[in-house]
Structure formats: structure tokens, C-alpha cells
N, C-alpha and C positions, 0 to 999 in steps of 0.2 A: 497454600498463605491466600492471604486480601490479595486478587491482585492491580486495588490500588496502592495496596503496600507498596507491593513490588514497582510501583511505577514512579512513587516517588526512589525508593534504594535506586533506581535505573536515572533518577533526572528527568522525567517526563513530562513535562505539563500537559495535558490533551487542549487542545484549541477550540473553538466551538467551531463546530461540523460546517463543513464544506458544505455550502448546497447542492441543489444540482443544477448538473449545466444544460440541462436538455431534458426532453421531454421523457423521463422517464421518473424513478426512486431510487437512491440512490443506498436504501435498500432492499427489501424485501429478503419477508421470512416465514420459511416454510416448514412443516411441523416442528421435527425438530434442527435444522437449516438456517441458516443466517445469508444470503448472494447479499454480497456488495457488490455495487455497478462498478467499476472501473477509475479508477482513481488515479484523478494526474496533480502533477507538483502547484498545489497551492495554500497560499499562505496569505490571511484577508481578504479574500476575494482573490488576488494576484495570480499569478501566473511565474511561479518563479525557475524553469527549466527551457528551453525552447533549446529547438537545435537537433541535429542526430550527432549523437554520439562518434566518440573517434572524430573527427571536424569540426565544429563548433563546441561541444561544451564534449570536455574531460570524464574521464570516468569516475576520476574524485565526485566531481559534478554529479550526473547520475547517480550518484552512491547516495548522496547528501537527498536527490532532491523522490528517490526509494526510501529510504531511512523519514523523509516527509508525509510522504504517499500514508504510511506507517499508521505514524504517527493520527494523522490527518484518518485513517481507517477504525481506528481504538475511538476515537470521539467521534466516528458514525453510531460504531456499537454502542457508544456506549446510552448515543441519543436516544435509539430506535430499539435496543434493547432493553438499554435503563438498567441496566448495572452490568459489570464486565463480570462480574461474575461469576455469572451464569455460565460462559463462556464458558465447556469444557474443551475446545480444543481446539487450534486454526485443521482444518480436513486440505486442503489443498487453495493453488497461489497460481495464478498464469499470469507472466510479467511481460506486458512491452516493450524494447527499450529500441528508441529510432535511430537507424542503424547508418555511419557512413558507408559506401561502398566496403567490402575487405572485413569490417569492425565484427569480430563474430567472441566478443567476449560479455555477453549478454550475462549471464551466471554467472559473471565475475559483481552487477548491478545488480540485478536481484540479492545479491545473497545481504543491502542493506537491510531491504525489506527486509526478509525472511530468519535475519540475524536478528532483531528488534522483536517479533514477532515470536521466536526461539526463548531470549531472555523473558517477556511475557507472559507466555504459561510454559513454558519449559519445555518443548521437546519439537522437534519437527515436521515437517508436512509435506503431501505429496506436492511436487511444482512443476512448471515448465517457467521457460527463459526462451523470448523469440523476439529477433529481430524481423523491425519492419520499419518499410521501404516511406509513410510517413503517419502519426496522430492527430489525430484530431488537437487543433492551434498549435499545428507547431510543437505539444508535450514532449519532450524526450525520453519521457517514463509510463507509463500508466498499466496499473496494474489490477487484479478484480482478485478477489478473490470469499472461501466459502468458511465457514464455520457451527458448527455444532452448537447446540446448545445444551446445559444441566438436565 
């Protein structure tokens, strides 16, 4: 199925790709692999979810942030690869969750990112979900990912 048709079915509209927030490229293509730098929850250039999950931020708010990161990741892929139909699969996802002491449900947060990718590309991927003491700019969730090109 055409990936853009699938996005329409899922009611997902791609926003403009978020800019790099430092001295790096958001996407790097090496051979048939596409590496997406760690992305945070960003809409219209503004951070949308900051603070520790399990304290200032609920699991539901963090899941919303992870879903937002997934959609921004798709926007980056569209911009840098040129056509989402060139993506063969999601290879690996690494999710970081800024966690309050005692919070251990990082996989539940990152599931929201994985769900979007599974819905769009039709298969599961390898993944790690890690708790972090602090993330850049006090964001609650950061996710990096690797994709395979056709």
C-alpha cells in the first residue's frame, strides 16, 4: 500500500519537519540505512512536553509526546528521503524517558511511538526504552530511530 494513503487512513497529517536544535543533521543516510537523530516533542518550533514522567508529566502526556515524535520523524523522513514509499522497514528505535524516581514504565511511553510506526509500516521493530535522569531542554521524551530503504 502507498504510505501516504496509509497516513490518510490513520488521519495523520505530516507537519513541517522540525529543524535541528544543535550542531548535527536530523537525518543521515548511510547506504540503505537512514538514521534519525534523537527527536523531542516539538510543534511549531515549541517544546510540548517537559518535566519528569511520573512526577510533573503523566504517562498519557508522555505517550502523546511519543506519538508527536513519531509523526515528526515521519515528516523528517519525507523531507530527507523524498518519498516515504522508499522506506522498507523500521529497524530499531531507542527511546529515552525523563523519569521521576521510582518510575519504571518507560516501555508504555515508547509504545505510542512504536504503535504509529507499526500502523504505518505494518510490522514491529527492535526497540529499547530507557529511563533517564535528565534530557536536553528538560524534555520528557527523546526518541532516535533507524530505518531501512528499499
